[in-house]
DRENGU-711067 format. One record per residue: residue number from 0; x, y, z of N, C-alpha, C, O, CB in turn. Coordinates in steps of 0.001 Angstrom, whole numbers. Glycine has a CB too. Example, Ala and Ser with C-alpha at 12.3 -4.5 7.8 and 13.67 -1.06 7.14 Angstrom:
<recs>
REC,0,13190,-5690,7800,12300,-4500,7800,13200,-3300,7800,14236,-3319,8465,11308,-4473,9046
REC,1,12850,-2250,7080,13670,-1060,7140,12900,30,7870,13409,1138,8039,14084,-598,5725
</recs>
This chain:
<recs>
REC,0,66777,97505,69300,66987,97301,70716,66785,95818,71007,65814,95213,70552,66026,98188,71568
REC,1,67702,95244,71760,67600,93828,72072,66912,93650,73412,66995,94488,74310,68987,93164,72083
REC,2,66242,92541,73502,65537,92222,74750,66548,91816,75803,67569,91207,75483,64491,91092,74536
REC,3,66278,92144,77042,67191,91717,78097,67222,90194,78178,66236,89516,77891,66777,92321,79456
REC,4,68374,89681,78574,68531,88231,78706,67583,87719,79779,67370,88353,80812,70001,87855,79048
REC,5,67030,86565,79500,66133,85945,80480,66940,85528,81696,68066,85050,81556,65388,84722,79870
REC,6,66386,85700,82878,67119,85260,84066,67306,83751,84028,66442,83001,83572,66382,85679,85357
REC,7,68456,83340,84520,68697,81902,84581,67933,81333,85759,67792,81969,86803,70213,81586,84699
REC,8,67454,80142,85569,66736,79488,86665,67605,78380,87208,68434,77808,86500,65358,78934,86200
REC,9,67408,78099,88432,68143,77016,89055,67171,76219,89906,66074,76675,90227,69334,77549,89904
REC,10,67587,75061,90250,66716,74199,91032,66524,74784,92425,67380,75527,92904,67293,72774,91116
REC,11,65411,74459,93081,65204,74950,94452,66350,74568,95386,66676,75323,96303,63894,74408,95009
REC,12,66956,73422,95167,68044,72996,96046,69224,73967,95953,69787,74350,96979,68497,71565,95687
REC,13,69602,74367,94740,70753,75250,94622,70441,76644,95153,71336,77310,95673,71207,75333,93173
REC,14,69201,77101,95038,68845,78415,95583,68850,78392,97103,69145,79404,97739,67468,78856,95070
REC,15,68533,77268,97679,68526,77164,99138,69941,77145,99690,70174,77567,100823,67774,75909,99581
REC,16,70877,76663,98905,72260,76628,99338,72514,75574,100394,71696,74680,100612,72662,77964,99858
REC,17,73645,75689,101037,74066,74776,102089,74173,75560,103382,74430,76763,103348,75415,74085,101739
REC,18,73985,74914,104515,74138,75640,105778,75581,76127,105949,76523,75461,105519,73731,74742,106971
REC,19,75743,77281,106574,77076,77825,106810,77909,76880,107658,77430,76323,108646,76985,79190,107482
REC,20,79167,76708,107257,80086,75835,107985,81508,76137,107527,81705,76780,106496,79734,74327,107761
REC,21,82508,75672,108294,83894,75819,107835,84118,75146,106477,84822,75689,105627,84856,75230,108870
REC,22,83521,73963,106270,83696,73267,104991,83091,74055,103839,83680,74124,102760,83066,71876,105052
REC,23,81918,74651,104054,81301,75463,103008,82194,76642,102660,82427,76912,101481,79913,75957,103449
REC,24,82698,77348,103665,83559,78495,103399,84800,78073,102619,85167,78731,101646,83964,79176,104711
REC,25,85454,76980,103032,86637,76496,102311,86281,76127,100877,87028,76454,99954,87251,75283,103032
REC,26,85152,75452,100675,84741,75046,99330,84500,76244,98423,84912,76244,97263,83485,74197,99400
REC,27,83833,77260,98951,83571,78454,98147,84880,79174,97822,85087,79581,96679,82602,79406,98887
REC,28,85762,79336,98803,86999,80073,98548,88006,79305,97706,88949,79911,97197,87633,80451,99846
REC,29,87848,77992,97538,88687,77261,96584,88423,77748,95165,89278,77618,94289,88431,75742,96683
REC,30,87244,78306,94942,86879,78816,93617,87321,80263,93414,87212,80802,92313,85377,78707,93414
REC,31,87812,80879,94468,88268,82267,94415,89777,82291,94210,90530,81853,95080,87876,83034,95709
REC,32,90220,82797,93071,91656,82914,92826,92204,84081,93635,91618,85163,93652,91954,83105,91313
REC,33,93327,83859,94302,93932,84898,95136,95408,85023,94810,96065,84042,94461,93736,84588,96636
REC,34,95913,86221,94925,97349,86424,94793,98067,85778,95968,97475,85542,97021,97686,87927,94709
REC,35,99342,85498,95773,100142,84825,96797,101201,85790,97325,101941,86408,96560,100807,83537,96228
REC,36,101254,85901,98640,102233,86759,99302,102948,85955,100379,102429,84951,100868,101554,88020,99913
REC,37,104121,86398,100735,104806,85881,101922,104956,87047,102878,105416,88125,102504,106209,85235,101569
REC,38,104560,86812,104111,104686,87796,105183,105893,87393,106018,106030,86229,106393,103374,87878,106062
REC,39,106774,88355,106311,107956,88063,107127,108024,88999,108328,107465,90096,108322,109240,88186,106283
REC,40,108718,88536,109344,108941,89324,110552,110244,88861,111182,110770,87800,110843,107747,89187,111555
REC,41,110750,89655,112088,111950,89301,112830,111599,89338,114301,110981,90285,114787,113142,90260,112504
REC,42,112002,88295,115000,111785,88262,116444,112975,87583,117107,113421,86522,116670,110460,87525,116796
REC,43,113473,88192,118143,114622,87658,118904,115810,87360,117987,116523,86376,118186,114215,86374,119663
REC,44,116017,88211,116987,117141,88040,116079,116964,86960,115038,117915,86643,114323,118342,87750,116852
REC,45,115773,86380,114925,115532,85301,113969,114398,85686,113022,113404,86274,113447,115199,83982,114705
REC,46,114549,85353,111732,113475,85644,110791,112375,84591,110875,112630,83429,111192,114022,85723,109364
REC,47,111165,85016,110590,110010,84117,110535,109169,84557,109348,109258,85703,108906,109172,84141,111882
REC,48,108351,83644,108831,107491,84020,107717,106513,82916,107360,106656,81768,107781,108326,84374,106510
REC,49,105511,83295,106569,104500,82339,106133,103871,82818,104830,103917,84003,104501,103420,82144,107222
REC,50,103284,81880,104098,102568,82183,102862,101153,82630,103212,100477,82014,104037,102542,80949,101907
REC,51,100717,83712,102570,99381,84255,102814,98657,84471,101489,99232,84983,100529,99464,85582,103608
REC,52,97395,84075,101453,96553,84384,100300,95419,85312,100706,94490,85550,99933,95991,83096,99677
REC,53,95502,85831,101916,94446,86694,102449,94817,88171,102408,94186,88979,103090,94124,86297,103868
REC,54,95813,88537,101633,96280,89918,101571,95271,90803,100854,94773,90455,99783,97635,89994,100871
REC,55,94973,91957,101458,94021,92913,100878,94504,94338,101070,95126,94674,102078,92632,92742,101504
REC,56,94203,95165,100085,94390,96603,100234,93202,97123,101042,92059,96761,100762,94506,97330,98830
REC,57,93459,97956,102028,92398,98486,102876,92131,99955,102562,90978,100366,102434,92761,98318,104354
REC,58,93188,100741,102439,93049,102184,102243,94273,102705,101510,95390,102251,101762,92863,102923,103600
REC,59,94071,103657,100605,95206,104287,99934,95777,105433,100775,96975,105709,100723,94785,104804,98551
REC,60,94920,106091,101542,95365,107229,102336,94703,107197,103704,93558,107633,103829,95053,108553,101616
REC,61,95370,106703,104726,96752,106243,104739,96890,104890,104029,95900,104175,103872,97261,106141,106183
REC,62,98105,104531,103599,98314,103288,102853,98263,102059,103764,99274,101655,104338,99654,103336,102123
REC,63,97063,101470,103886,96853,100337,104786,96545,99068,104012,95927,99104,102949,95724,100635,105764
REC,64,96988,97947,104565,96663,96632,104034,96278,95737,105190,96467,96085,106356,97850,96032,103232
REC,65,95726,94559,104847,95385,93590,105884,95698,92186,105393,95781,91933,104191,93897,93706,106283
REC,66,95868,91285,106343,95988,89851,106083,95589,89139,107367,95479,89761,108423,97453,89451,105624
REC,67,95376,87844,107269,95031,87075,108462,96103,86036,108749,96837,85600,107862,93662,86397,108295
REC,68,96166,85656,110018,97082,84606,110458,96422,83854,111601,95806,84455,112481,98465,85196,110896
REC,69,96556,82536,111580,96036,81710,112664,96915,81830,113892,98140,81883,113786,95933,80249,112230
REC,70,96285,81873,115062,97066,81991,116296,97798,80698,116638,98639,80687,117537,96161,82386,117451
REC,71,97495,79614,115939,98229,78371,116126,99413,78240,115175,100160,77265,115255,97303,77200,115946
REC,72,99596,79205,114277,100685,79181,113314,102028,79357,114010,102128,80089,114995,100489,80267,112261
REC,73,103060,78689,113501,104401,78851,114067,104912,80287,113877,105806,80720,114603,105379,77849,113418
REC,74,104360,81022,112918,104774,82409,112680,104006,83417,113535,104394,84582,113616,104594,82752,111218
REC,75,102921,82976,114172,102114,83903,114954,102914,84645,116020,102754,85861,116126,100985,83164,115603
REC,76,103773,83989,116826,104503,84748,117845,105327,85895,117247,105396,86973,117837,105417,83815,118623
REC,77,105941,85678,116104,106733,86746,115468,105834,87880,115004,106165,89050,115198,107538,86193,114276
REC,78,104692,87549,114390,103755,88580,113930,103154,89309,115137,102990,90529,115110,102627,87953,113054
REC,79,102835,88574,116168,102259,89168,117389,103223,90161,118035,102795,91202,118533,101894,88065,118400
REC,80,104525,89846,118032,105499,90629,118782,106248,91677,117956,107023,92454,118514,106483,89711,119402
REC,81,106034,91714,116642,106778,92631,115775,106009,93925,115526,104790,93919,115354,107097,91957,114446
REC,82,106742,95022,115510,106152,96308,115156,106100,96505,113640,105246,97232,113133,106941,97443,115805
REC,83,107024,95849,112914,107102,95982,111465,107149,94603,110818,107703,93657,111377,108334,96814,111058
REC,84,106556,94509,109625,106473,93254,108880,106852,93490,107423,106749,94605,106913,105054,92649,108979
REC,85,107287,92434,106770,107523,92478,105330,106376,91799,104604,105874,90765,105044,108865,91808,104969
REC,86,105965,92386,103492,104915,91820,102649,105522,91670,101259,105971,92650,100664,103605,92728,102630
REC,87,105534,90440,100744,106177,90141,99468,105164,89552,98503,104517,88555,98821,107359,89174,99662
REC,88,105017,90152,97330,104129,89635,96289,104956,88691,95423,105949,89097,94819,103490,90802,95429
REC,89,104537,87425,95367,105310,86417,94646,104946,86358,93168,103812,86627,92772,105102,85058,95276
REC,90,105949,85998,92365,105763,85788,90940,105545,84317,90646,105830,83454,91477,106960,86316,90155
REC,91,105031,84039,89438,104741,82651,89067,105994,81778,89070,105881,80554,89134,104091,82606,87694
REC,92,107169,82366,89002,108428,81621,89071,108771,81204,90510,109792,80553,90734,109565,82466,88489
REC,93,107930,81571,91480,108248,81317,92883,107303,80321,93548,107026,80433,94742,108224,82607,93645
REC,94,106811,79358,92791,105929,78325,93363,106613,77569,94489,106008,77307,95529,105485,77341,92278
REC,95,107871,77222,94281,108589,76474,95323,108746,77303,96596,108626,76772,97701,109970,76038,94811
REC,96,109011,78591,96448,109139,79464,97611,107800,79563,98348,107767,79521,99578,109627,80871,97185
REC,97,106711,79691,97612,105378,79735,98231,105124,78449,99005,104622,78487,100128,104275,79946,97157
REC,98,105469,77313,98411,105289,76028,99085,106153,75901,100328,105707,75378,101349,105601,74898,98136
REC,99,107375,76375,100243,108287,76322,101388,107726,77114,102567,107730,76626,103697,109672,76863,100998
REC,100,107246,78325,102315,106734,79159,103393,105353,78709,103871,104888,79148,104923,106675,80601,102941
REC,101,104696,77838,103103,103400,77289,103520,103557,76005,104331,102631,75604,105036,102525,77020,102298
REC,102,104714,75359,104239,104934,74059,104872,105339,74206,106333,106293,74914,106656,106002,73279,104117
REC,103,104617,73544,107195,104912,73567,108617,106226,72837,108882,106463,71764,108328,103761,72932,109424
REC,104,107075,73410,109722,108331,72776,110112,109461,72942,109122,110559,72444,109370,108106,71346,110329
REC,105,109237,73629,107998,110279,73806,106983,111302,74843,107438,110980,75737,108221,109658,74226,105634
REC,106,112537,74721,106943,113580,75712,107199,113396,76824,106163,114060,76837,105127,115036,75073,107124
REC,107,112503,77735,106453,112076,78744,105479,113178,79736,105115,113176,80279,104010,110890,79499,106019
REC,108,114106,79975,106014,115188,80922,105740,116528,80195,105628,117568,80753,105980,115255,81996,106843
REC,109,116508,78953,105139,117724,78172,104945,118529,78673,103761,118199,79700,103167,117384,76709,104753
REC,110,119591,77945,103416,120494,78373,102344,119815,78574,100980,120299,79363,100168,121589,77367,102197
REC,111,118726,77885,100722,118061,78008,99422,117215,79282,99292,116775,79622,98194,117186,76797,99188
REC,112,116989,79976,100396,116163,81181,100384,117040,82421,100360,117792,82684,101299,115227,81213,101603
REC,113,116935,83183,99269,117672,84443,99184,116922,85537,99905,115755,85791,99610,117912,84841,97726
REC,114,117574,86181,100842,116939,87265,101585,118004,88142,102220,119169,87756,102316,115983,86710,102661
REC,115,117591,89325,102651,118470,90239,103358,117631,91023,104363,116401,90988,104327,119213,91195,102368
REC,116,118306,91719,105247,117604,92530,106235,117294,93891,105631,118175,94564,105098,118444,92681,107533
REC,117,116030,94285,105721,115583,95557,105178,115308,96580,106251,115729,96419,107396,114358,95360,104351
REC,118,114595,97646,105880,114245,98680,106853,113550,98090,108087,112767,97145,107985,113343,99729,106199
REC,119,113851,98663,109238,113264,98254,110524,113590,96800,110877,112876,96176,111662,111748,98444,110489
REC,120,114684,96252,110290,115105,94894,110604,114255,93805,109985,114396,92638,110349,115114,94715,112056
REC,121,113370,94157,109052,112450,93189,108442,113185,92324,107413,113911,92860,106576,111257,93919,107775
REC,122,113011,91001,107457,113595,90141,106429,112902,90391,105083,111677,90324,104990,113475,88644,106835
REC,123,113699,90681,104038,113162,90910,102699,113642,89813,101761,114838,89533,101683,113578,92301,102165
REC,124,112707,89194,101052,113007,88096,100140,113487,88625,98791,113021,89663,98320,111774,87206,99951
REC,125,114416,87906,98180,114949,88263,96859,114000,87815,95752,113278,86830,95905,116339,87635,96649
REC,126,114006,88544,94637,113346,88106,93409,111833,88190,93386,111204,87594,92512,113723,86739,93143
REC,127,111232,88909,94317,109771,89008,94352,109295,90094,93382,110080,90934,92943,109276,89312,95793
REC,128,107993,90064,93053,107452,91077,92147,107411,92447,92800,107633,93462,92140,106058,90684,91686
REC,129,107127,92478,94094,107040,93725,94838,107149,93402,96318,106844,92291,96750,105717,94487,94523
REC,130,107592,94396,97094,107642,94213,98545,107295,95511,99251,107461,96607,98715,109032,93720,98986
REC,131,106811,95349,100462,106520,96469,101348,107061,96155,102734,107071,94999,103159,104996,96760,101402
REC,132,107502,97166,103420,107722,97078,104859,106580,97875,105474,106323,99016,105090,109164,97634,105301
REC,133,105903,97258,106428,104701,97859,107016,104800,97926,108534,105389,97056,109174,103455,97067,106610
REC,134,104216,98972,109090,104107,99137,110539,102751,98596,110964,101722,99016,110434,104281,100640,110968
REC,135,102742,97677,111906,101485,97101,112387,100711,98170,113149,101246,98816,114050,101744,95854,113290
REC,136,99431,98350,112770,98587,99326,113475,97475,98652,114276,96924,99260,115193,97976,100309,112478
REC,137,97134,97389,113939,96103,96682,114703,96210,95186,114485,96616,94715,113422,94705,97171,114312
REC,138,95833,94451,115527,95705,92991,115485,94300,92696,116009,94057,92743,117215,96846,92247,116351
REC,139,93389,92395,115107,91979,92274,115446,91598,90800,115594,91772,90035,114645,91103,92957,114373
REC,140,91084,90377,116755,90660,88981,116913,89540,88637,115930,88613,89419,115722,90193,88719,118360
REC,141,89649,87447,115332,88630,86933,114405,88644,85413,114505,89361,84747,113758,88895,87410,112917
REC,142,87860,84863,115421,87888,83422,115650,89265,83010,116131,89835,83645,117018,87507,82651,114370
REC,143,89803,81944,115544,91138,81463,115910,92226,82163,115110,93367,81701,115085,91232,79958,115702
REC,144,91890,83264,114458,92822,84046,113654,92901,85469,114184,92149,85872,115071,92400,84044,112175
REC,145,93823,86204,113617,93907,87642,113838,93962,88303,112461,94654,87837,111556,95165,88026,114721
REC,146,93221,89392,112329,93322,90229,111142,94367,91282,111479,94200,92062,112417,91921,90878,110733
REC,147,95431,91294,110716,96505,92247,110928,96284,93418,109971,96135,93225,108764,97911,91583,110710
REC,148,96265,94605,110510,96165,95813,109694,97495,96537,109846,97961,96785,110958,94937,96732,110127
REC,149,98099,96874,108706,99435,97466,108730,99539,98595,107706,98881,98584,106666,100507,96393,108455
REC,150,100382,99562,108036,100594,100728,107170,101926,100601,106442,102958,100367,107072,100552,102042,107993
REC,151,101911,100753,105125,103132,100699,104324,104022,101894,104656,103570,103038,104646,102795,100674,102811
REC,152,105301,101613,104952,106252,102685,105254,107415,102714,104268,108132,103712,104195,106785,102528,106668
REC,153,107614,101640,103512,108668,101564,102494,108319,100418,101551,107513,99551,101889,110094,101354,103146
REC,154,108926,100419,100375,108662,99321,99464,109267,99522,98096,109901,100539,97818,107203,99122,99330
REC,155,109059,98527,97240,109554,98576,95867,108641,97715,95003,108532,96511,95236,111043,98090,95775
REC,156,107975,98317,93998,107082,97564,93116,107735,97119,91816,107024,96717,90894,105880,98390,92800
REC,157,109063,97173,91704,109735,97056,90414,110198,95664,90017,111009,95545,89098,110885,97937,90408
REC,158,109722,94600,90668,110141,93254,90285,109616,92879,88908,108668,93483,88406,109668,92239,91316
REC,159,110235,91885,88310,109871,91436,86964,109064,90147,87029,109314,89289,87875,111129,91231,86100
REC,160,108094,90020,86131,107365,88761,86003,105871,88930,86170,105340,90039,86238,107868,87773,87007
REC,161,105215,87785,86233,103762,87723,86368,103418,87160,87736,104213,86420,88316,103129,86860,85240
REC,162,102241,87500,88265,101894,87089,89630,101595,85598,89762,101121,84954,88826,100704,87874,90105
REC,163,101880,85079,90926,101512,83722,91301,100121,83782,91914,99819,84693,92686,102552,83090,92295
REC,164,99275,82816,91575,97912,82761,92099,97702,81474,92878,98405,80485,92670,96884,82871,90960
REC,165,96733,81498,93771,96313,80313,94511,94857,80063,94161,94001,80927,94351,96514,80488,96064
REC,166,94582,78853,93641,93221,78509,93211,93057,76998,93282,93951,76248,92889,92928,79033,91763
REC,167,91909,76560,93786,91594,75127,93896,92677,74369,94680,92984,73218,94370,91435,74508,92490
REC,168,93245,75023,95690,94212,74350,96554,95597,74205,95948,96413,73434,96454,93701,73008,96910
REC,169,95884,74947,94850,97201,74843,94199,97707,76218,93810,96932,77159,93639,97130,73935,92953
REC,170,99029,76319,93671,99644,77519,93147,99582,77435,91628,99914,76403,91045,101115,77682,93658
REC,171,99157,78517,90990,98933,78536,89548,99508,79782,88915,99749,80789,89581,97454,78439,89240
REC,172,99727,79691,87594,100175,80846,86819,98940,81553,86250,97887,80945,86052,101161,80415,85671
REC,173,99101,82827,85999,98041,83637,85384,97995,83304,83893,99028,83269,83225,98287,85182,85614
REC,174,96791,83062,83382,96620,82812,81947,95880,83975,81323,95005,84577,81945,95860,81484,81692
REC,175,96239,84287,80088,95534,85339,79341,94327,84763,78671,93595,85484,77992,96447,85999,78303
</recs>
């Protein structure tokens, strides 16, 4: 029988940590690798969308997910006013697409973006690893953001490739 590993010790400063702040939260989450998704919506006959790294599974039954969006985002009015949204899981081959949908003022649905209209009028992006069309069930205030909770009503998980990740402020490929 082996002895349990000795607990690691750290200096009193590191155990005390840093006071809570927006900078602390950003610094900690830069170390958290997250999958990359693009959220799309249609409003007034025009598509809108943005890159999200805050996508989470909430419940399998009913099939719920969540993500956050800032109320100052150019995509917020479309998300606020839409009953249905598209959720697209990006592959590592889609770094440029992730950057395009993350860039303020970009022509996100220009000629270089392959997409079509899906169920409930939701814009669906081409070549993604997986997509869902979701019905919005709640928009929960959270500071200057909203937590969107949505129920999957249609989708396809059959795309090819490996997932795109966001880590340390950059889009990255998954390594084995």
